[in-house]
mmCIF entry with sequence, helices, sheets and N, C-alpha, C, O atoms, coordinates in Angstrom:
data_MODEL
# 
_entry.id   MODEL 
# 
_entity.id                         1 
_entity.type                       polymer 
_entity.pdbx_number_of_molecules   1 
# 
_entity_poly.entity_id                      1 
_entity_poly.type                           'polypeptide(L)' 
_entity_poly.nstd_linkage                   no 
_entity_poly.nstd_monomer                   no 
_entity_poly.pdbx_seq_one_letter_code       
;(UNK)(UNK)(UNK)(UNK)(UNK)(UNK)(UNK)(UNK)(UNK)(UNK)(UNK)(UNK)(UNK)(UNK)(UNK)(UNK)
(UNK)(UNK)(UNK)(UNK)(UNK)(UNK)(UNK)(UNK)(UNK)(UNK)(UNK)(UNK)(UNK)(UNK)(UNK)(UNK)
(UNK)(UNK)(UNK)(UNK)(UNK)(UNK)(UNK)(UNK)(UNK)(UNK)(UNK)(UNK)(UNK)(UNK)(UNK)(UNK)
(UNK)
;
_entity_poly.pdbx_seq_one_letter_code_can   XXXXXXXXXXXXXXXXXXXXXXXXXXXXXXXXXXXXXXXXXXXXXXXXX 
_entity_poly.pdbx_strand_id                 A 
# 
loop_
_entity_poly_seq.entity_id 
_entity_poly_seq.num 
_entity_poly_seq.mon_id 
_entity_poly_seq.hetero 
1 1  UNK n 
1 2  UNK n 
1 3  UNK n 
1 4  UNK n 
1 5  UNK n 
1 6  UNK n 
1 7  UNK n 
1 8  UNK n 
1 9  UNK n 
1 10 UNK n 
1 11 UNK n 
1 12 UNK n 
1 13 UNK n 
1 14 UNK n 
1 15 UNK n 
1 16 UNK n 
1 17 UNK n 
1 18 UNK n 
1 19 UNK n 
1 20 UNK n 
1 21 UNK n 
1 22 UNK n 
1 23 UNK n 
1 24 UNK n 
1 25 UNK n 
1 26 UNK n 
1 27 UNK n 
1 28 UNK n 
1 29 UNK n 
1 30 UNK n 
1 31 UNK n 
1 32 UNK n 
1 33 UNK n 
1 34 UNK n 
1 35 UNK n 
1 36 UNK n 
1 37 UNK n 
1 38 UNK n 
1 39 UNK n 
1 40 UNK n 
1 41 UNK n 
1 42 UNK n 
1 43 UNK n 
1 44 UNK n 
1 45 UNK n 
1 46 UNK n 
1 47 UNK n 
1 48 UNK n 
1 49 UNK n 
# 
_struct_asym.id          A 
_struct_asym.entity_id   1 
# 
_struct_sheet.id               AA1 
_struct_sheet.type             ? 
_struct_sheet.number_strands   4 
_struct_sheet.details          ? 
# 
loop_
_struct_sheet_order.sheet_id 
_struct_sheet_order.range_id_1 
_struct_sheet_order.range_id_2 
_struct_sheet_order.offset 
_struct_sheet_order.sense 
AA1 1 2 ? anti-parallel 
AA1 2 3 ? anti-parallel 
AA1 3 4 ? anti-parallel 
# 
loop_
_struct_sheet_range.sheet_id 
_struct_sheet_range.id 
_struct_sheet_range.beg_label_comp_id 
_struct_sheet_range.beg_label_asym_id 
_struct_sheet_range.beg_label_seq_id 
_struct_sheet_range.pdbx_beg_PDB_ins_code 
_struct_sheet_range.end_label_comp_id 
_struct_sheet_range.end_label_asym_id 
_struct_sheet_range.end_label_seq_id 
_struct_sheet_range.pdbx_end_PDB_ins_code 
_struct_sheet_range.beg_auth_comp_id 
_struct_sheet_range.beg_auth_asym_id 
_struct_sheet_range.beg_auth_seq_id 
_struct_sheet_range.end_auth_comp_id 
_struct_sheet_range.end_auth_asym_id 
_struct_sheet_range.end_auth_seq_id 
AA1 1 UNK A 15 ? UNK A 22 ? UNK A 15 UNK A 22 
AA1 2 UNK A 2  ? UNK A 9  ? UNK A 2  UNK A 9  
AA1 3 UNK A 41 ? UNK A 48 ? UNK A 41 UNK A 48 
AA1 4 UNK A 31 ? UNK A 36 ? UNK A 31 UNK A 36 
# 
loop_
_atom_site.group_PDB 
_atom_site.id 
_atom_site.type_symbol 
_atom_site.label_atom_id 
_atom_site.label_alt_id 
_atom_site.label_comp_id 
_atom_site.label_asym_id 
_atom_site.label_entity_id 
_atom_site.label_seq_id 
_atom_site.pdbx_PDB_ins_code 
_atom_site.Cartn_x 
_atom_site.Cartn_y 
_atom_site.Cartn_z 
_atom_site.occupancy 
_atom_site.B_iso_or_equiv 
_atom_site.pdbx_formal_charge 
_atom_site.auth_seq_id 
_atom_site.auth_comp_id 
_atom_site.auth_asym_id 
_atom_site.auth_atom_id 
_atom_site.pdbx_PDB_model_num 
ATOM 1   N N  . UNK A 1 1  ? -70.104 -20.039 40.861 1.00 0.00 ? 1  UNK A N  1 
ATOM 2   C CA . UNK A 1 1  ? -71.483 -19.596 40.829 1.00 0.00 ? 1  UNK A CA 1 
ATOM 3   C C  . UNK A 1 1  ? -71.598 -18.311 40.030 1.00 0.00 ? 1  UNK A C  1 
ATOM 4   O O  . UNK A 1 1  ? -70.736 -17.436 40.113 1.00 0.00 ? 1  UNK A O  1 
ATOM 5   N N  . UNK A 1 2  ? -72.653 -18.205 39.268 1.00 0.00 ? 2  UNK A N  1 
ATOM 6   C CA . UNK A 1 2  ? -72.909 -16.967 38.558 1.00 0.00 ? 2  UNK A CA 1 
ATOM 7   C C  . UNK A 1 2  ? -74.134 -16.296 39.175 1.00 0.00 ? 2  UNK A C  1 
ATOM 8   O O  . UNK A 1 2  ? -75.006 -16.953 39.744 1.00 0.00 ? 2  UNK A O  1 
ATOM 9   N N  . UNK A 1 3  ? -74.174 -14.990 39.050 1.00 0.00 ? 3  UNK A N  1 
ATOM 10  C CA . UNK A 1 3  ? -75.216 -14.185 39.665 1.00 0.00 ? 3  UNK A CA 1 
ATOM 11  C C  . UNK A 1 3  ? -75.867 -13.329 38.598 1.00 0.00 ? 3  UNK A C  1 
ATOM 12  O O  . UNK A 1 3  ? -75.185 -12.866 37.684 1.00 0.00 ? 3  UNK A O  1 
ATOM 13  N N  . UNK A 1 4  ? -77.169 -13.107 38.690 1.00 0.00 ? 4  UNK A N  1 
ATOM 14  C CA . UNK A 1 4  ? -77.880 -12.299 37.712 1.00 0.00 ? 4  UNK A CA 1 
ATOM 15  C C  . UNK A 1 4  ? -77.815 -10.837 38.131 1.00 0.00 ? 4  UNK A C  1 
ATOM 16  O O  . UNK A 1 4  ? -78.205 -10.490 39.246 1.00 0.00 ? 4  UNK A O  1 
ATOM 17  N N  . UNK A 1 5  ? -77.318 -9.967  37.228 1.00 0.00 ? 5  UNK A N  1 
ATOM 18  C CA . UNK A 1 5  ? -77.221 -8.539  37.502 1.00 0.00 ? 5  UNK A CA 1 
ATOM 19  C C  . UNK A 1 5  ? -78.063 -7.778  36.477 1.00 0.00 ? 5  UNK A C  1 
ATOM 20  O O  . UNK A 1 5  ? -78.232 -8.220  35.341 1.00 0.00 ? 5  UNK A O  1 
ATOM 21  N N  . UNK A 1 6  ? -78.576 -6.645  36.892 1.00 0.00 ? 6  UNK A N  1 
ATOM 22  C CA . UNK A 1 6  ? -79.349 -5.786  36.000 1.00 0.00 ? 6  UNK A CA 1 
ATOM 23  C C  . UNK A 1 6  ? -78.440 -4.683  35.472 1.00 0.00 ? 6  UNK A C  1 
ATOM 24  O O  . UNK A 1 6  ? -77.553 -4.205  36.179 1.00 0.00 ? 6  UNK A O  1 
ATOM 25  N N  . UNK A 1 7  ? -78.668 -4.283  34.224 1.00 0.00 ? 7  UNK A N  1 
ATOM 26  C CA . UNK A 1 7  ? -77.945 -3.162  33.629 1.00 0.00 ? 7  UNK A CA 1 
ATOM 27  C C  . UNK A 1 7  ? -78.921 -2.001  33.492 1.00 0.00 ? 7  UNK A C  1 
ATOM 28  O O  . UNK A 1 7  ? -79.965 -2.128  32.853 1.00 0.00 ? 7  UNK A O  1 
ATOM 29  N N  . UNK A 1 8  ? -78.577 -0.873  34.094 1.00 0.00 ? 8  UNK A N  1 
ATOM 30  C CA . UNK A 1 8  ? -79.449 0.297   34.093 1.00 0.00 ? 8  UNK A CA 1 
ATOM 31  C C  . UNK A 1 8  ? -78.866 1.393   33.212 1.00 0.00 ? 8  UNK A C  1 
ATOM 32  O O  . UNK A 1 8  ? -77.650 1.582   33.165 1.00 0.00 ? 8  UNK A O  1 
ATOM 33  N N  . UNK A 1 9  ? -79.727 2.106   32.522 1.00 0.00 ? 9  UNK A N  1 
ATOM 34  C CA . UNK A 1 9  ? -79.323 3.211   31.656 1.00 0.00 ? 9  UNK A CA 1 
ATOM 35  C C  . UNK A 1 9  ? -78.791 4.360   32.516 1.00 0.00 ? 9  UNK A C  1 
ATOM 36  O O  . UNK A 1 9  ? -79.384 4.699   33.540 1.00 0.00 ? 9  UNK A O  1 
ATOM 37  N N  . UNK A 1 10 ? -77.683 4.952   32.100 1.00 0.00 ? 10 UNK A N  1 
ATOM 38  C CA . UNK A 1 10 ? -77.090 6.041   32.875 1.00 0.00 ? 10 UNK A CA 1 
ATOM 39  C C  . UNK A 1 10 ? -77.833 7.365   32.665 1.00 0.00 ? 10 UNK A C  1 
ATOM 40  O O  . UNK A 1 10 ? -77.662 8.293   33.455 1.00 0.00 ? 10 UNK A O  1 
ATOM 41  N N  . UNK A 1 11 ? -78.653 7.465   31.617 1.00 0.00 ? 11 UNK A N  1 
ATOM 42  C CA . UNK A 1 11 ? -79.381 8.709   31.335 1.00 0.00 ? 11 UNK A CA 1 
ATOM 43  C C  . UNK A 1 11 ? -80.728 8.730   32.062 1.00 0.00 ? 11 UNK A C  1 
ATOM 44  O O  . UNK A 1 11 ? -81.003 9.648   32.834 1.00 0.00 ? 11 UNK A O  1 
ATOM 45  N N  . UNK A 1 12 ? -81.571 7.716   31.816 1.00 0.00 ? 12 UNK A N  1 
ATOM 46  C CA . UNK A 1 12 ? -82.919 7.722   32.403 1.00 0.00 ? 12 UNK A CA 1 
ATOM 47  C C  . UNK A 1 12 ? -83.053 6.820   33.621 1.00 0.00 ? 12 UNK A C  1 
ATOM 48  O O  . UNK A 1 12 ? -84.008 6.962   34.384 1.00 0.00 ? 12 UNK A O  1 
ATOM 49  N N  . UNK A 1 13 ? -82.107 5.885   33.823 1.00 0.00 ? 13 UNK A N  1 
ATOM 50  C CA . UNK A 1 13 ? -82.125 5.039   35.004 1.00 0.00 ? 13 UNK A CA 1 
ATOM 51  C C  . UNK A 1 13 ? -82.959 3.780   34.895 1.00 0.00 ? 13 UNK A C  1 
ATOM 52  O O  . UNK A 1 13 ? -83.057 3.034   35.868 1.00 0.00 ? 13 UNK A O  1 
ATOM 53  N N  . UNK A 1 14 ? -83.567 3.514   33.739 1.00 0.00 ? 14 UNK A N  1 
ATOM 54  C CA . UNK A 1 14 ? -84.392 2.321   33.591 1.00 0.00 ? 14 UNK A CA 1 
ATOM 55  C C  . UNK A 1 14 ? -83.520 1.077   33.450 1.00 0.00 ? 14 UNK A C  1 
ATOM 56  O O  . UNK A 1 14 ? -82.462 1.115   32.822 1.00 0.00 ? 14 UNK A O  1 
ATOM 57  N N  . UNK A 1 15 ? -83.971 -0.009  34.033 1.00 0.00 ? 15 UNK A N  1 
ATOM 58  C CA . UNK A 1 15 ? -83.227 -1.272  33.988 1.00 0.00 ? 15 UNK A CA 1 
ATOM 59  C C  . UNK A 1 15 ? -83.727 -2.080  32.801 1.00 0.00 ? 15 UNK A C  1 
ATOM 60  O O  . UNK A 1 15 ? -84.775 -2.723  32.875 1.00 0.00 ? 15 UNK A O  1 
ATOM 61  N N  . UNK A 1 16 ? -82.968 -2.044  31.700 1.00 0.00 ? 16 UNK A N  1 
ATOM 62  C CA . UNK A 1 16 ? -83.406 -2.647  30.448 1.00 0.00 ? 16 UNK A CA 1 
ATOM 63  C C  . UNK A 1 16 ? -82.860 -4.050  30.209 1.00 0.00 ? 16 UNK A C  1 
ATOM 64  O O  . UNK A 1 16 ? -83.519 -4.846  29.539 1.00 0.00 ? 16 UNK A O  1 
ATOM 65  N N  . UNK A 1 17 ? -81.709 -4.374  30.719 1.00 0.00 ? 17 UNK A N  1 
ATOM 66  C CA . UNK A 1 17 ? -81.036 -5.626  30.405 1.00 0.00 ? 17 UNK A CA 1 
ATOM 67  C C  . UNK A 1 17 ? -80.646 -6.373  31.668 1.00 0.00 ? 17 UNK A C  1 
ATOM 68  O O  . UNK A 1 17 ? -80.451 -5.772  32.724 1.00 0.00 ? 17 UNK A O  1 
ATOM 69  N N  . UNK A 1 18 ? -80.533 -7.702  31.549 1.00 0.00 ? 18 UNK A N  1 
ATOM 70  C CA . UNK A 1 18 ? -79.985 -8.519  32.620 1.00 0.00 ? 18 UNK A CA 1 
ATOM 71  C C  . UNK A 1 18 ? -78.817 -9.310  32.062 1.00 0.00 ? 18 UNK A C  1 
ATOM 72  O O  . UNK A 1 18 ? -78.782 -9.625  30.872 1.00 0.00 ? 18 UNK A O  1 
ATOM 73  N N  . UNK A 1 19 ? -77.867 -9.627  32.915 1.00 0.00 ? 19 UNK A N  1 
ATOM 74  C CA . UNK A 1 19 ? -76.670 -10.341 32.492 1.00 0.00 ? 19 UNK A CA 1 
ATOM 75  C C  . UNK A 1 19 ? -76.218 -11.236 33.627 1.00 0.00 ? 19 UNK A C  1 
ATOM 76  O O  . UNK A 1 19 ? -76.309 -10.854 34.794 1.00 0.00 ? 19 UNK A O  1 
ATOM 77  N N  . UNK A 1 20 ? -75.729 -12.431 33.297 1.00 0.00 ? 20 UNK A N  1 
ATOM 78  C CA . UNK A 1 20 ? -75.193 -13.341 34.297 1.00 0.00 ? 20 UNK A CA 1 
ATOM 79  C C  . UNK A 1 20 ? -73.687 -13.129 34.383 1.00 0.00 ? 20 UNK A C  1 
ATOM 80  O O  . UNK A 1 20 ? -72.981 -13.207 33.378 1.00 0.00 ? 20 UNK A O  1 
ATOM 81  N N  . UNK A 1 21 ? -73.196 -12.858 35.608 1.00 0.00 ? 21 UNK A N  1 
ATOM 82  C CA . UNK A 1 21 ? -71.777 -12.594 35.830 1.00 0.00 ? 21 UNK A CA 1 
ATOM 83  C C  . UNK A 1 21 ? -71.256 -13.536 36.911 1.00 0.00 ? 21 UNK A C  1 
ATOM 84  O O  . UNK A 1 21 ? -72.005 -13.960 37.792 1.00 0.00 ? 21 UNK A O  1 
ATOM 85  N N  . UNK A 1 22 ? -69.972 -13.857 36.835 1.00 0.00 ? 22 UNK A N  1 
ATOM 86  C CA . UNK A 1 22 ? -69.343 -14.695 37.847 1.00 0.00 ? 22 UNK A CA 1 
ATOM 87  C C  . UNK A 1 22 ? -69.093 -13.891 39.102 1.00 0.00 ? 22 UNK A C  1 
ATOM 88  O O  . UNK A 1 22 ? -68.727 -12.717 39.046 1.00 0.00 ? 22 UNK A O  1 
ATOM 89  N N  . UNK A 1 23 ? -69.295 -14.539 40.232 1.00 0.00 ? 23 UNK A N  1 
ATOM 90  C CA . UNK A 1 23 ? -69.081 -13.881 41.514 1.00 0.00 ? 23 UNK A CA 1 
ATOM 91  C C  . UNK A 1 23 ? -67.626 -14.051 41.913 1.00 0.00 ? 23 UNK A C  1 
ATOM 92  O O  . UNK A 1 23 ? -67.281 -15.007 42.608 1.00 0.00 ? 23 UNK A O  1 
ATOM 93  N N  . UNK A 1 24 ? -66.783 -13.149 41.488 1.00 0.00 ? 24 UNK A N  1 
ATOM 94  C CA . UNK A 1 24 ? -65.366 -13.193 41.817 1.00 0.00 ? 24 UNK A CA 1 
ATOM 95  C C  . UNK A 1 24 ? -64.958 -11.949 42.573 1.00 0.00 ? 24 UNK A C  1 
ATOM 96  O O  . UNK A 1 24 ? -65.807 -11.233 43.105 1.00 0.00 ? 24 UNK A O  1 
ATOM 97  N N  . UNK A 1 25 ? -63.686 -11.692 42.624 1.00 0.00 ? 25 UNK A N  1 
ATOM 98  C CA . UNK A 1 25 ? -63.186 -10.485 43.281 1.00 0.00 ? 25 UNK A CA 1 
ATOM 99  C C  . UNK A 1 25 ? -63.159 -9.340  42.279 1.00 0.00 ? 25 UNK A C  1 
ATOM 100 O O  . UNK A 1 25 ? -62.098 -8.960  41.785 1.00 0.00 ? 25 UNK A O  1 
ATOM 101 N N  . UNK A 1 26 ? -64.335 -8.795  41.984 1.00 0.00 ? 26 UNK A N  1 
ATOM 102 C CA . UNK A 1 26 ? -64.432 -7.660  41.062 1.00 0.00 ? 26 UNK A CA 1 
ATOM 103 C C  . UNK A 1 26 ? -64.607 -6.397  41.876 1.00 0.00 ? 26 UNK A C  1 
ATOM 104 O O  . UNK A 1 26 ? -65.377 -6.369  42.836 1.00 0.00 ? 26 UNK A O  1 
ATOM 105 N N  . UNK A 1 27 ? -63.891 -5.351  41.492 1.00 0.00 ? 27 UNK A N  1 
ATOM 106 C CA . UNK A 1 27 ? -63.983 -4.087  42.222 1.00 0.00 ? 27 UNK A CA 1 
ATOM 107 C C  . UNK A 1 27 ? -64.744 -3.033  41.428 1.00 0.00 ? 27 UNK A C  1 
ATOM 108 O O  . UNK A 1 27 ? -65.301 -2.103  42.012 1.00 0.00 ? 27 UNK A O  1 
ATOM 109 N N  . UNK A 1 28 ? -64.774 -3.166  40.110 1.00 0.00 ? 28 UNK A N  1 
ATOM 110 C CA . UNK A 1 28 ? -65.440 -2.172  39.270 1.00 0.00 ? 28 UNK A CA 1 
ATOM 111 C C  . UNK A 1 28 ? -66.751 -2.720  38.731 1.00 0.00 ? 28 UNK A C  1 
ATOM 112 O O  . UNK A 1 28 ? -66.904 -3.925  38.529 1.00 0.00 ? 28 UNK A O  1 
ATOM 113 N N  . UNK A 1 29 ? -67.683 -1.823  38.505 1.00 0.00 ? 29 UNK A N  1 
ATOM 114 C CA . UNK A 1 29 ? -68.958 -2.220  37.926 1.00 0.00 ? 29 UNK A CA 1 
ATOM 115 C C  . UNK A 1 29 ? -68.845 -2.292  36.406 1.00 0.00 ? 29 UNK A C  1 
ATOM 116 O O  . UNK A 1 29 ? -68.085 -1.548  35.787 1.00 0.00 ? 29 UNK A O  1 
ATOM 117 N N  . UNK A 1 30 ? -69.605 -3.190  35.830 1.00 0.00 ? 30 UNK A N  1 
ATOM 118 C CA . UNK A 1 30 ? -69.604 -3.396  34.393 1.00 0.00 ? 30 UNK A CA 1 
ATOM 119 C C  . UNK A 1 30 ? -70.277 -2.211  33.699 1.00 0.00 ? 30 UNK A C  1 
ATOM 120 O O  . UNK A 1 30 ? -71.334 -1.756  34.136 1.00 0.00 ? 30 UNK A O  1 
ATOM 121 N N  . UNK A 1 31 ? -69.674 -1.712  32.625 1.00 0.00 ? 31 UNK A N  1 
ATOM 122 C CA . UNK A 1 31 ? -70.255 -0.635  31.821 1.00 0.00 ? 31 UNK A CA 1 
ATOM 123 C C  . UNK A 1 31 ? -70.264 -1.071  30.363 1.00 0.00 ? 31 UNK A C  1 
ATOM 124 O O  . UNK A 1 31 ? -69.222 -1.415  29.805 1.00 0.00 ? 31 UNK A O  1 
ATOM 125 N N  . UNK A 1 32 ? -71.444 -1.056  29.749 1.00 0.00 ? 32 UNK A N  1 
ATOM 126 C CA . UNK A 1 32 ? -71.611 -1.488  28.369 1.00 0.00 ? 32 UNK A CA 1 
ATOM 127 C C  . UNK A 1 32 ? -72.451 -0.450  27.646 1.00 0.00 ? 32 UNK A C  1 
ATOM 128 O O  . UNK A 1 32 ? -73.403 0.086   28.213 1.00 0.00 ? 32 UNK A O  1 
ATOM 129 N N  . UNK A 1 33 ? -72.104 -0.162  26.390 1.00 0.00 ? 33 UNK A N  1 
ATOM 130 C CA . UNK A 1 33 ? -72.901 0.762   25.595 1.00 0.00 ? 33 UNK A CA 1 
ATOM 131 C C  . UNK A 1 33 ? -73.978 -0.037  24.866 1.00 0.00 ? 33 UNK A C  1 
ATOM 132 O O  . UNK A 1 33 ? -73.672 -0.858  24.002 1.00 0.00 ? 33 UNK A O  1 
ATOM 133 N N  . UNK A 1 34 ? -75.244 0.209   25.222 1.00 0.00 ? 34 UNK A N  1 
ATOM 134 C CA . UNK A 1 34 ? -76.371 -0.523  24.649 1.00 0.00 ? 34 UNK A CA 1 
ATOM 135 C C  . UNK A 1 34 ? -77.490 0.442   24.278 1.00 0.00 ? 34 UNK A C  1 
ATOM 136 O O  . UNK A 1 34 ? -77.458 1.615   24.651 1.00 0.00 ? 34 UNK A O  1 
ATOM 137 N N  . UNK A 1 35 ? -78.482 -0.062  23.538 1.00 0.00 ? 35 UNK A N  1 
ATOM 138 C CA . UNK A 1 35 ? -79.610 0.752   23.104 1.00 0.00 ? 35 UNK A CA 1 
ATOM 139 C C  . UNK A 1 35 ? -80.664 0.804   24.199 1.00 0.00 ? 35 UNK A C  1 
ATOM 140 O O  . UNK A 1 35 ? -81.065 -0.230  24.733 1.00 0.00 ? 35 UNK A O  1 
ATOM 141 N N  . UNK A 1 36 ? -81.110 2.003   24.531 1.00 0.00 ? 36 UNK A N  1 
ATOM 142 C CA . UNK A 1 36 ? -82.194 2.213   25.500 1.00 0.00 ? 36 UNK A CA 1 
ATOM 143 C C  . UNK A 1 36 ? -83.460 2.561   24.730 1.00 0.00 ? 36 UNK A C  1 
ATOM 144 O O  . UNK A 1 36 ? -83.488 3.541   23.986 1.00 0.00 ? 36 UNK A O  1 
ATOM 145 N N  . UNK A 1 37 ? -84.509 1.758   24.908 1.00 0.00 ? 37 UNK A N  1 
ATOM 146 C CA . UNK A 1 37 ? -85.747 1.997   24.161 1.00 0.00 ? 37 UNK A CA 1 
ATOM 147 C C  . UNK A 1 37 ? -86.525 3.201   24.684 1.00 0.00 ? 37 UNK A C  1 
ATOM 148 O O  . UNK A 1 37 ? -87.382 3.738   23.982 1.00 0.00 ? 37 UNK A O  1 
ATOM 149 N N  . UNK A 1 38 ? -86.230 3.628   25.915 1.00 0.00 ? 38 UNK A N  1 
ATOM 150 C CA . UNK A 1 38 ? -86.913 4.794   26.474 1.00 0.00 ? 38 UNK A CA 1 
ATOM 151 C C  . UNK A 1 38 ? -86.255 6.101   26.034 1.00 0.00 ? 38 UNK A C  1 
ATOM 152 O O  . UNK A 1 38 ? -86.943 7.090   25.783 1.00 0.00 ? 38 UNK A O  1 
ATOM 153 N N  . UNK A 1 39 ? -84.919 6.105   25.940 1.00 0.00 ? 39 UNK A N  1 
ATOM 154 C CA . UNK A 1 39 ? -84.187 7.277   25.456 1.00 0.00 ? 39 UNK A CA 1 
ATOM 155 C C  . UNK A 1 39 ? -84.128 7.307   23.932 1.00 0.00 ? 39 UNK A C  1 
ATOM 156 O O  . UNK A 1 39 ? -83.895 8.360   23.337 1.00 0.00 ? 39 UNK A O  1 
ATOM 157 N N  . UNK A 1 40 ? -84.339 6.146   23.300 1.00 0.00 ? 40 UNK A N  1 
ATOM 158 C CA . UNK A 1 40 ? -84.294 5.980   21.843 1.00 0.00 ? 40 UNK A CA 1 
ATOM 159 C C  . UNK A 1 40 ? -82.912 6.310   21.279 1.00 0.00 ? 40 UNK A C  1 
ATOM 160 O O  . UNK A 1 40 ? -82.790 6.911   20.212 1.00 0.00 ? 40 UNK A O  1 
ATOM 161 N N  . UNK A 1 41 ? -81.862 5.902   22.021 1.00 0.00 ? 41 UNK A N  1 
ATOM 162 C CA . UNK A 1 41 ? -80.493 6.110   21.575 1.00 0.00 ? 41 UNK A CA 1 
ATOM 163 C C  . UNK A 1 41 ? -79.561 5.148   22.305 1.00 0.00 ? 41 UNK A C  1 
ATOM 164 O O  . UNK A 1 41 ? -79.958 4.535   23.296 1.00 0.00 ? 41 UNK A O  1 
ATOM 165 N N  . UNK A 1 42 ? -78.344 5.014   21.832 1.00 0.00 ? 42 UNK A N  1 
ATOM 166 C CA . UNK A 1 42 ? -77.336 4.185   22.490 1.00 0.00 ? 42 UNK A CA 1 
ATOM 167 C C  . UNK A 1 42 ? -76.733 4.967   23.654 1.00 0.00 ? 42 UNK A C  1 
ATOM 168 O O  . UNK A 1 42 ? -76.235 6.079   23.475 1.00 0.00 ? 42 UNK A O  1 
ATOM 169 N N  . UNK A 1 43 ? -76.784 4.375   24.845 1.00 0.00 ? 43 UNK A N  1 
ATOM 170 C CA . UNK A 1 43 ? -76.256 5.025   26.047 1.00 0.00 ? 43 UNK A CA 1 
ATOM 171 C C  . UNK A 1 43 ? -75.424 4.019   26.830 1.00 0.00 ? 43 UNK A C  1 
ATOM 172 O O  . UNK A 1 43 ? -75.450 2.822   26.545 1.00 0.00 ? 43 UNK A O  1 
ATOM 173 N N  . UNK A 1 44 ? -74.691 4.512   27.813 1.00 0.00 ? 44 UNK A N  1 
ATOM 174 C CA . UNK A 1 44 ? -73.919 3.663   28.705 1.00 0.00 ? 44 UNK A CA 1 
ATOM 175 C C  . UNK A 1 44 ? -74.872 3.026   29.712 1.00 0.00 ? 44 UNK A C  1 
ATOM 176 O O  . UNK A 1 44 ? -75.662 3.721   30.352 1.00 0.00 ? 44 UNK A O  1 
ATOM 177 N N  . UNK A 1 45 ? -74.797 1.710   29.847 1.00 0.00 ? 45 UNK A N  1 
ATOM 178 C CA . UNK A 1 45 ? -75.590 0.973   30.845 1.00 0.00 ? 45 UNK A CA 1 
ATOM 179 C C  . UNK A 1 45 ? -74.606 0.442   31.882 1.00 0.00 ? 45 UNK A C  1 
ATOM 180 O O  . UNK A 1 45 ? -73.591 -0.165  31.540 1.00 0.00 ? 45 UNK A O  1 
ATOM 181 N N  . UNK A 1 46 ? -74.924 0.680   33.161 1.00 0.00 ? 46 UNK A N  1 
ATOM 182 C CA . UNK A 1 46 ? -74.055 0.260   34.257 1.00 0.00 ? 46 UNK A CA 1 
ATOM 183 C C  . UNK A 1 46 ? -74.706 -0.851  35.060 1.00 0.00 ? 46 UNK A C  1 
ATOM 184 O O  . UNK A 1 46 ? -75.930 -0.958  35.132 1.00 0.00 ? 46 UNK A O  1 
ATOM 185 N N  . UNK A 1 47 ? -73.868 -1.667  35.657 1.00 0.00 ? 47 UNK A N  1 
ATOM 186 C CA . UNK A 1 47 ? -74.334 -2.768  36.489 1.00 0.00 ? 47 UNK A CA 1 
ATOM 187 C C  . UNK A 1 47 ? -74.942 -2.247  37.790 1.00 0.00 ? 47 UNK A C  1 
ATOM 188 O O  . UNK A 1 47 ? -74.369 -1.384  38.454 1.00 0.00 ? 47 UNK A O  1 
ATOM 189 N N  . UNK A 1 48 ? -76.111 -2.784  38.143 1.00 0.00 ? 48 UNK A N  1 
ATOM 190 C CA . UNK A 1 48 ? -76.762 -2.441  39.396 1.00 0.00 ? 48 UNK A CA 1 
ATOM 191 C C  . UNK A 1 48 ? -76.928 -3.718  40.216 1.00 0.00 ? 48 UNK A C  1 
ATOM 192 O O  . UNK A 1 48 ? -76.651 -4.812  39.725 1.00 0.00 ? 48 UNK A O  1 
ATOM 193 N N  . UNK A 1 49 ? -77.372 -3.583  41.439 1.00 0.00 ? 49 UNK A N  1 
ATOM 194 C CA . UNK A 1 49 ? -77.547 -4.756  42.295 1.00 0.00 ? 49 UNK A CA 1 
ATOM 195 C C  . UNK A 1 49 ? -78.971 -5.253  42.246 1.00 0.00 ? 49 UNK A C  1 
ATOM 196 O O  . UNK A 1 49 ? -79.305 -6.236  42.906 1.00 0.00 ? 49 UNK A O  1 
# 
């Protein structure tokens, strides 16, 4: 089964992206560098619930 997760900007906290991830034994949250339209720059986006 895959689960839909939101990716939130680490600077402003807005949830800009969604991603489907497998529900396995993961201990760390996903971190991806993506463009935030509110900050107008590339920032680290972290997985939220």
